[in-house]
C-alpha positions as CSV (number, residue, x, y, z in Angstrom):
1,M,82.9,106.0,95.9
2,V,82.4,107.2,92.3
3,Y,85.0,104.7,91.2
4,A,83.0,101.8,92.6
5,D,79.8,103.1,91.1
6,S,81.3,103.6,87.6
7,N,83.6,100.6,87.3
8,P,81.9,97.8,85.3
9,N,83.9,95.1,87.0
10,I,82.5,96.0,90.4
11,I,79.3,94.0,90.9
12,E,78.3,95.4,94.3
13,W,79.9,97.3,97.2
14,G,79.0,98.9,100.5
15,S,80.6,101.1,103.1
16,E,80.6,100.1,106.7
17,E,77.7,97.6,106.2
18,V,79.4,94.5,107.6
19,V,79.5,94.0,111.3
20,I,82.2,91.8,112.8
21,P,82.1,91.0,116.6
22,Y,85.4,91.1,118.4
23,I,86.7,91.1,122.0
24,S,88.7,94.2,122.9
25,P,92.0,93.5,124.6
26,L,91.5,96.7,126.7
27,D,88.3,95.8,128.5
28,R,87.9,92.1,127.5
29,K,84.3,92.9,126.4
30,P,82.6,92.2,123.1
31,H,82.5,95.1,120.6
32,R,81.4,95.5,117.0
33,Y,83.8,96.3,114.2
34,F,82.6,97.9,111.0
35,P,85.2,97.5,108.3
36,D,85.4,100.3,105.8
37,F,84.2,98.4,102.6
38,Y,82.7,95.3,101.3
39,I,83.2,94.8,97.6
40,K,82.3,92.1,95.0
41,Y,84.1,92.4,91.7
42,V,85.4,90.4,88.7
43,N,89.2,90.3,88.7
44,A,91.5,90.3,85.7
45,S,91.2,86.5,85.4
46,G,87.4,86.7,85.2
47,Q,86.9,85.3,88.7
48,T,84.3,86.8,91.0
49,V,86.0,88.0,94.2
50,R,84.3,89.1,97.5
51,E,86.4,91.2,99.8
52,I,86.3,93.1,103.0
53,I,88.7,96.1,102.9
54,E,89.9,98.3,105.8
55,V,91.8,101.5,105.2
56,K,94.2,102.6,107.9
57,P,97.3,104.8,108.2
58,K,100.3,102.6,108.0
59,K,101.5,104.0,111.3
60,Q,98.6,102.2,113.0
61,L,99.8,98.8,111.6
62,K,103.1,98.8,113.5
63,P,103.4,98.7,117.3
64,P,104.5,102.0,118.7
65,A,108.2,102.4,119.5
66,N,109.0,101.7,123.1
67,P,109.6,105.0,125.0
68,Q,113.2,105.7,125.9
69,H,112.6,107.4,129.2
70,R,109.1,107.7,130.4
71,V,105.7,106.4,129.1
72,S,103.8,109.3,127.6
73,K,100.0,109.6,127.1
74,R,100.7,109.6,123.4
75,Y,102.5,106.3,123.6
76,L,99.7,104.7,125.7
77,M,97.1,105.9,123.2
78,E,99.1,104.5,120.2
79,A,99.6,101.2,122.1
80,Q,95.9,100.9,122.8
81,T,95.0,101.7,119.2
82,Y,97.4,99.1,117.9
83,A,96.1,96.5,120.3
84,V,92.5,97.1,119.4
85,N,93.2,97.2,115.7
86,Q,95.0,93.8,116.0
87,A,92.0,92.3,117.7
88,K,89.7,93.7,115.0
89,F,91.9,92.4,112.2
90,K,92.1,88.9,113.7
91,A,88.3,88.8,114.1
92,A,88.0,90.0,110.4
93,E,90.3,87.3,109.1
94,S,88.4,84.6,110.9
95,Y,85.0,86.1,109.8
96,C,86.2,86.2,106.2
97,K,87.7,82.8,106.2
98,E,84.4,81.3,107.4
99,R,82.6,83.0,104.6
100,R,85.2,82.6,101.8
101,L,85.9,86.3,101.6
102,K,89.2,88.0,101.3
103,F,90.3,90.5,104.0
104,R,92.7,93.3,102.9
105,I,94.1,96.3,104.7
106,L,95.0,99.3,102.6
107,T,97.2,102.2,103.6
108,E,98.1,105.6,102.1
109,D,100.7,103.7,100.1
110,H,98.0,101.9,98.2
111,L,95.8,104.9,97.6
112,T,98.3,107.3,96.0
């Protein structure tokens, strides 16, 4: 993250340093979610902002299309990934709200 290290508006940042507990919808057991980034920066208005950022392919943010004929292994894997991601994001939103942080998900559309 050369950008974060060299940007004077970024006060501090870390990669996968925050741990957020969540319950997996697959096994109903507690797991730990490590979001991609924590960042503290000064925005264009001069306000200090603290944010948790997750980077995901936009394909993983939409439920998989229902299969037309039979349920494939690929569909099952995509459905499981989607369900787990939704549980992680819900836990992250709650975690961030309690700590006055922002939670943001970025996709390849944001990074190009």
